[in-house]
N, C-alpha and C positions, 0 to 999 in steps of 0.2 A: 375629406381626410384632414385638411388643414384645420377645420373647425373642431374636429374631434381631438386633434393634438392640442389645440389651445384649451379646450375644456378639461382635458386630462393631463395637462403638462406636469403637474406635481407627481402624479402616479407614474408617468412615463420616466420622468427624471429619477425618481426613487428606484424604479426597477433597473434603470441603467446603472445607477450607482451600486446597487446590490450586485449586479453582474460583474462590474469592473472590480469591485473589492473582492469578490469571490475568486476571480481570475488572478488577482494579485496574490492572494493567499495560496492558491493552487500552484502557481508558478514559483512562489517563494519556497513552498514545501518541497517541490521537485528539485529546485536548485540546491536546497540544503542537503537533500539526500544525495544528489550527485557530488556535491563538494565533499561530504563526509566519506563517500565511497572512494573518491579520488584521493583524499588525504590518507585513507587507510591503505589503498593500493600503493601509494608512494612510500609510506612508512614500511610496508611489507617488502617492497623492492629494495629499500635501503638496508633492511635488517640483515646482518650477516652473523649467524650464531658463532662463527669461529673467531670473531673479533674480540669478544669479551672474555673475562676470566670464567672458567667453568670449574667443575669439581676436580678435574684432572689437570688444570692449569693454575699454577701459583707462582 
């Protein structure tokens, strides 16, 4: 097994890099979706339609 790893070190390392970069983008995408959803939920919770001027409030 050790001899095989030495012979194929570049390919094993390249595969490992591809997997790690793929995980980085996957986790980053999931975090962005969660942060956007969290920001939207927080904005919706803070929004009170009665606070601002409306058609019948002047």
